[in-house]
ZAMARGU-4260 file (C-alpha; in steps of 0.2 Angstrom, whole numbers, plus 5000, padded with zeros to 4 digits):
<rodrens>
0) 5000/5000/5000 | 5014/5012/5004 | 5022/5009/4988 | 5006/5012/4978 | 5003/5028/4988
5) 5021/5034/4982 | 5017/5028/4964 | 5031/5015/4965 | 5020/5001/4959 | 5004/4999/4948
10) 4988/4993/4955 | 4989/4975/4962 | 4977/4962/4966 | 4983/4948/4978 | 4973/4932/4979
15) 4978/4920/4992 | 4973/4906/5004 | 4977/4909/5023 | 4980/4896/5036 | 4967/4896/5050
20) 4967/4914/5057 | 4955/4925/5066 | 4957/4944/5062 | 4950/4958/5072 | 4946/4974/5063
25) 4946/4992/5069 | 4929/4989/5077 | 4934/4972/5083 | 4925/4965/5099 | 4934/4951/5107
30) 4918/4945/5115 | 4913/4940/5097 | 4926/4926/5099 | 4918/4911/5107 | 4933/4900/5110
35) 4947/4904/5122 | 4963/4909/5114 | 4972/4894/5122 | 4960/4882/5114 | 4962/4891/5097
40) 4981/4890/5098 | 4980/4871/5102 | 4971/4870/5085 | 4984/4880/5076 | 4973/4896/5075
45) 4981/4913/5078 | 4972/4929/5082 | 4978/4946/5074 | 4972/4964/5076 | 4972/4972/5058
50) 4969/4989/5051 | 4954/4985/5041 | 4936/4991/5045 | 4924/4979/5053 | 4924/4966/5067
55) 4930/4949/5069 | 4931/4937/5054 | 4939/4920/5050 | 4951/4916/5036 | 4957/4898/5032
60) 4959/4884/5019 | 4947/4884/5005 | 4944/4902/5006 | 4950/4915/4993 | 4956/4931/5002
65) 4958/4946/4990 | 4969/4961/4994 | 4966/4974/4980 | 4979/4987/4983 | 4974/5001/4971
70) 4969/5019/4968 | 4950/5021/4972 | 4948/5039/4964 | 4941/5032/4948 | 4926/5023/4957
75) 4910/5033/4957 | 4907/5037/4976 | 4925/5032/4979 | 4924/5020/4994 | 4906/5015/4991
80) 4909/5013/4973 | 4924/5002/4977 | 4914/4991/4989 | 4901/4990/4975 | 4913/4984/4962
85) 4919/4970/4974 | 4902/4965/4978 | 4896/4965/4959 | 4912/4955/4954 | 4907/4941/4966
90) 4888/4942/4962 | 4892/4941/4943 | 4904/4926/4945 | 4891/4917/4956 | 4877/4920/4943
95) 4887/4917/4927 | 4898/4903/4932 | 4887/4893/4945 | 4869/4899/4942 | 4868/4906/4960
100) 4858/4921/4963 | 4866/4933/4976 | 4864/4951/4981 | 4874/4964/4989 | 4871/4969/5007
105) 4865/4986/5013 | 4871/4997/5027 | 4883/4988/5038 | 4878/4972/5030 | 4891/4974/5016
110) 4897/4959/5007 | 4888/4946/4996 | 4874/4937/5002 | 4864/4921/4996 | 4848/4923/5005
115) 4851/4926/5023 | 4869/4919/5023 | 4885/4928/5019 | 4897/4920/5006 | 4909/4935/5004
120) 4914/4947/5018 | 4922/4964/5014 | 4933/4974/5026 | 4944/4988/5019 | 4957/5001/5024
125) 4959/5016/5013 | 4975/5027/5016 | 4978/5042/5005 | 4966/5035/4992 | 4974/5018/4991
130) 4965/5002/4996 | 4971/4988/5007 | 4963/4973/5014 | 4948/4968/5004 | 4937/4952/5004
135) 4935/4934/5009 | 4926/4923/4997 | 4920/4906/5005 | 4923/4892/4992 | 4928/4876/5000
140) 4929/4884/5018 | 4926/4873/5033 | 4910/4883/5039 | 4911/4875/5056 | 4926/4886/5060
145) 4914/4901/5059 | 4906/4893/5075 | 4922/4900/5084 | 4916/4918/5081 | 4901/4929/5078
150) 4906/4934/5060 | 4907/4952/5058 | 4897/4954/5074 | 4881/4951/5064 | 4874/4935/5071
155) 4870/4929/5053 | 4875/4912/5045 | 4888/4910/5032 | 4889/4899/5017 | 4901/4893/5004
160) 4901/4889/4986 | 4904/4871/4990 | 4889/4870/5001 | 4878/4879/4988 | 4884/4868/4974
165) 4885/4852/4984 | 4903/4848/4978 | 4921/4852/4981 | 4928/4865/4969 | 4945/4867/4961
170) 4951/4882/4971 | 4964/4887/4957 | 4949/4888/4945 | 4939/4898/4956 | 4954/4909/4960
175) 4956/4913/4942 | 4938/4916/4939 | 4938/4928/4954 | 4953/4937/4948 | 4945/4939/4931
180) 4929/4946/4937 | 4938/4958/4949 | 4949/4964/4935 | 4933/4967/4924 | 4925/4977/4938
185) 4941/4987/4942 | 4944/4990/4924 | 4962/4983/4926 | 4970/4967/4923 | 4976/4958/4939
190) 4994/4956/4943 | 4998/4938/4949 | 5011/4934/4962 | 5019/4917/4960 | 5019/4906/4975
</rodrens>
């Protein structure tokens, strides 16, 4: 993000898969973590405070976590337009590739929802007009891990692409689809980092 602010790099979209981790955003409430830290540590789960907006969330295997690091000045409404672009990319991907009807949340219910369940969470940090952090898209995610927390402090269920389609998905294929749909919404081509 600092390099992008200084125009030392172009816009970048990082797409990756995390080991099991709980992150607390700037409005994070530790009472929304339902399992003692020692018990989580025994399961190999770490807890990190991060600079994005929002409350507590889970990242882990089978989930695509996206970090768009880019100038947001070109988006209508700037931050709201940027959030809308992320939501629309996932909504379009779900509809066109998997026949799943989803919709964007409203108010503090940002993200992408299928019925009452969230499939993609969004938490951002904007500094000097450049985004950081981003979204978490549940593909083959172990949804039982969300029982450890009150996701985003909303007391709403979460879902995954695997649970909606009834099959395990090739994460690399969905990652490439996600990158393509994001690039289309952002009006830029993604830059891939090799593992």
